[in-house]
C-alpha positions as CSV (number, residue, x, y, z in Angstrom):
1,X,95.2,81.3,109.8
2,X,95.3,85.0,110.2
3,X,92.9,87.1,108.1
4,X,93.9,90.7,107.3
5,X,91.0,91.6,105.1
6,X,87.7,89.9,104.2
7,X,84.9,91.9,102.6
8,X,82.6,91.6,99.7
9,X,85.3,92.4,97.2
10,X,88.7,91.3,98.6
11,X,90.3,88.8,100.9
12,X,93.8,88.7,102.3
13,X,95.5,86.5,104.9
14,X,98.4,84.4,106.0
15,X,98.6,80.8,107.3
16,X,100.1,80.0,110.6
17,X,102.3,77.3,112.1
18,X,100.1,74.6,113.6
19,X,101.6,71.6,115.5
20,X,98.4,69.6,114.9
21,X,98.5,69.9,111.1
22,X,100.7,67.9,108.6
23,X,104.3,69.3,108.6
24,X,103.1,71.9,111.3
25,X,100.9,73.5,108.5
26,X,103.8,74.0,106.1
27,X,102.3,75.2,102.8
28,X,105.4,75.2,100.5
29,X,106.2,72.3,98.3
30,X,109.9,73.3,97.8
31,X,110.6,72.5,101.5
32,X,108.1,69.6,101.8
33,X,109.0,66.3,103.3
34,X,105.4,65.2,102.9
35,X,104.1,66.8,99.7
36,X,100.6,65.2,100.2
37,X,100.5,66.9,103.6
38,X,101.3,70.2,102.1
39,X,98.6,69.8,99.5
40,X,96.2,69.0,102.4
41,X,97.2,72.2,104.2
42,X,96.7,74.2,101.0
43,X,93.3,72.6,100.5
44,X,92.2,73.9,103.9
45,X,92.9,77.4,102.7
46,X,91.0,76.7,99.5
47,X,88.0,75.4,101.6
48,X,88.1,78.6,103.7
49,X,88.0,80.8,100.6
50,X,85.3,78.6,99.0
51,X,87.7,78.1,96.1
52,X,89.5,75.2,94.4
53,X,93.2,74.6,94.4
54,X,93.0,75.0,90.6
55,X,92.2,78.7,91.3
56,X,95.5,79.2,93.1
57,X,98.7,80.6,91.4
58,X,102.1,80.0,93.0
59,X,105.6,81.1,91.9
60,X,109.1,79.6,92.3
61,X,110.6,82.4,94.4
62,X,114.3,83.2,94.0
63,X,114.7,86.5,96.0
64,X,114.5,88.4,92.8
65,X,112.9,91.7,91.9
66,X,110.8,90.0,89.2
67,X,107.0,90.3,89.0
68,X,104.4,88.7,86.8
69,X,100.9,89.6,85.6
70,X,98.6,86.7,86.2
71,X,95.5,85.9,84.0
72,X,93.0,83.1,84.0
73,X,95.3,81.1,81.8
74,X,97.7,80.8,84.7
75,X,95.3,79.4,87.3
76,X,96.5,76.2,88.9
77,X,100.2,76.9,88.2
78,X,102.2,75.7,91.2
79,X,99.1,74.7,93.2
80,X,99.7,70.9,93.1
81,X,103.2,70.6,91.7
82,X,106.3,72.8,92.1
83,X,107.3,72.2,88.5
84,X,104.3,74.0,87.1
85,X,104.8,77.2,89.2
86,X,105.7,80.5,87.6
87,X,109.5,80.6,87.3
88,X,111.9,83.1,88.9
89,X,109.2,85.4,90.3
90,X,108.7,87.0,93.7
91,X,105.6,89.0,93.1
92,X,102.3,88.4,91.4
93,X,99.4,90.7,90.4
94,X,96.1,90.4,88.6
95,X,93.1,92.4,87.5
96,X,90.9,89.3,87.3
97,X,88.5,87.9,89.9
98,X,88.5,84.5,91.4
99,X,92.3,84.0,91.3
100,X,94.1,83.2,94.6
101,X,97.6,84.8,94.4
102,X,100.1,83.3,96.9
103,X,103.6,83.9,98.3
104,X,105.6,81.8,100.8
105,X,107.8,83.0,103.6
106,X,109.5,82.1,106.9
107,X,111.0,85.4,108.1
108,X,110.9,87.3,104.8
109,X,108.3,90.1,104.5
110,X,105.0,89.1,102.8
111,X,103.1,92.0,101.2
112,X,99.5,91.8,100.1
113,X,97.8,94.8,98.4
114,X,94.7,95.9,96.5
115,X,93.4,98.9,94.6
116,X,89.6,99.0,94.4
117,X,89.3,101.6,91.7
118,X,92.0,100.1,89.5
119,X,90.7,96.5,90.2
120,X,94.2,95.1,90.9
121,X,95.4,92.8,93.7
122,X,98.9,91.4,94.3
123,X,101.3,89.6,96.6
124,X,105.0,90.2,97.1
125,X,107.8,88.1,98.7
126,X,110.4,90.5,100.0
127,X,113.3,88.9,101.9
128,X,116.2,91.2,102.6
129,X,117.6,90.5,99.1
130,X,114.2,91.4,97.5
131,X,114.1,94.6,99.6
132,X,117.5,95.8,98.6
133,X,116.5,95.1,95.0
134,X,113.4,97.2,95.6
135,X,110.9,94.7,94.5
136,X,107.9,96.3,96.2
137,X,108.8,99.8,94.9
138,X,109.4,98.5,91.4
139,X,106.0,96.7,91.2
140,X,104.0,99.6,92.7
141,X,105.7,102.0,90.3
142,X,104.9,99.7,87.4
143,X,101.3,99.6,88.4
144,X,101.2,103.4,88.5
145,X,103.3,104.1,85.4
146,X,102.3,101.3,83.1
147,X,98.9,100.0,84.4
148,X,97.8,103.6,85.2
149,X,96.7,103.0,88.8
150,X,96.5,106.1,91.1
151,X,99.0,105.4,93.9
152,X,96.8,107.0,96.5
153,X,94.2,104.2,96.0
154,X,96.5,101.3,97.2
155,X,95.9,99.5,100.5
156,X,98.8,97.4,101.7
157,X,99.1,94.7,104.3
158,X,102.6,93.8,105.4
159,X,102.4,90.4,107.1
160,X,104.4,88.7,110.0
161,X,108.1,88.6,109.4
162,X,111.4,88.6,111.3
163,X,111.6,91.4,113.8
164,X,114.4,94.0,113.9
165,X,115.5,92.5,117.3
166,X,116.1,89.1,115.6
167,X,117.3,90.3,112.2
168,X,121.0,90.7,113.0
169,X,123.5,91.0,110.1
170,X,127.1,91.8,109.3
171,X,128.4,95.0,107.7
172,X,127.9,93.7,104.1
173,X,124.1,93.5,104.4
174,X,124.0,96.7,106.4
175,X,125.8,98.5,103.5
176,X,123.3,97.2,101.0
177,X,120.4,98.7,103.0
178,X,122.4,101.9,103.6
179,X,122.9,102.2,99.9
180,X,119.1,102.5,99.4
181,X,119.3,106.0,100.8
182,X,116.2,105.8,103.0
183,X,116.8,102.8,105.3
184,X,119.3,104.3,107.8
185,X,116.6,105.1,110.3
186,X,115.5,101.5,110.3
187,X,118.8,100.1,111.5
188,X,121.0,100.1,114.6
189,X,124.3,98.7,115.7
190,X,124.8,96.6,118.8
191,X,128.4,97.0,119.9
192,X,128.5,94.0,122.3
193,X,127.7,91.6,119.4
194,X,129.2,93.7,116.6
195,X,126.0,93.1,114.6
196,X,123.6,95.4,112.8
197,X,119.8,95.1,113.3
198,X,117.5,95.9,110.4
199,X,113.8,96.4,110.3
200,X,112.9,94.9,107.0
201,X,109.1,95.5,107.5
202,X,109.6,99.3,108.0
203,X,112.0,99.4,105.0
204,X,109.3,97.8,102.8
205,X,106.7,100.2,104.2
206,X,109.0,103.1,103.2
207,X,109.1,101.7,99.7
208,X,105.3,101.7,99.6
209,X,105.3,105.3,100.7
210,X,108.0,106.2,98.1
211,X,105.6,104.8,95.5
212,X,102.9,107.1,96.7
213,X,100.9,104.9,99.0
214,X,99.4,107.0,101.9
215,X,101.0,106.1,105.2
216,X,97.6,105.4,106.8
217,X,96.8,102.8,104.1
218,X,99.7,100.6,105.0
219,X,99.1,98.1,107.8
220,X,102.0,96.2,109.4
221,X,101.6,93.0,111.4
222,X,104.5,93.3,113.9
223,X,104.3,89.6,115.0
224,X,107.8,88.2,114.8
225,X,108.1,84.9,113.1
226,X,111.1,83.9,115.2
227,X,109.5,84.7,118.5
228,X,105.9,83.6,117.9
229,X,105.0,80.0,118.4
230,X,102.8,80.3,115.3
231,X,105.7,81.5,113.2
232,X,108.0,79.6,110.8
233,X,111.5,81.0,111.1
234,X,114.4,80.1,108.8
235,X,116.7,82.2,111.0
236,X,115.8,80.0,114.0
237,X,115.7,76.7,112.2
238,X,117.1,76.1,108.7
239,X,114.8,73.2,108.0
240,X,111.4,74.8,108.5
241,X,108.0,75.2,106.8
242,X,106.6,78.3,105.1
243,X,103.6,80.5,105.7
244,X,101.3,81.1,102.7
245,X,100.2,84.7,102.2
246,X,97.2,85.0,99.9
247,X,95.3,87.7,98.2
248,X,92.2,87.5,96.0
249,X,89.7,89.7,94.3
250,X,86.3,88.1,94.6
């Protein structure tokens, strides 16, 4: 796995594709051919974190802009069965310690964040649909406006995702990004293929900045999930596993 942050207060990371693990280290039950193998892969993450799977919280992601405030009462949801996961949710946040928040992706942009002074951590799943719906911007503004967190205190980690070179789309998706009003600089047109190329990671980073997060407190992993041998890519192969991105306040 890849660790983005691990100190005395917070830990954030992302699992990687591994040919030697069950289902190549797929961690998502909704695409599992071997659910027991997926649970085994999740258990390795729990072991690394010195936590139990009962401390994990997972959502049934639907490419929405919905977010959910997690408490201790939610621990274990989605960790062992898909049916117990939080419904129709693509972002989770909590103020409580000892809860492992998770999101699952294969090309979509995973976002992990923390705010030390406010005591909040969160994860976001932002595929292109979530990005055009503004899920990251909506959640961060909620945390500022409703939870009263100072935007300048957020630290954000944007994990591996599909690169701009590999994220080619038709005009309909391009128009949706263009309609955001701030994504034009993150797109280009390739005449020979008649396709637009979009940088979803940079668009998400811009959403963080629009919410007030300082530019130098946003870290982007530019590893392409399509190109990397350690990446699961839905664009490359429709039947593929998923990375787990995780964030915890210790």
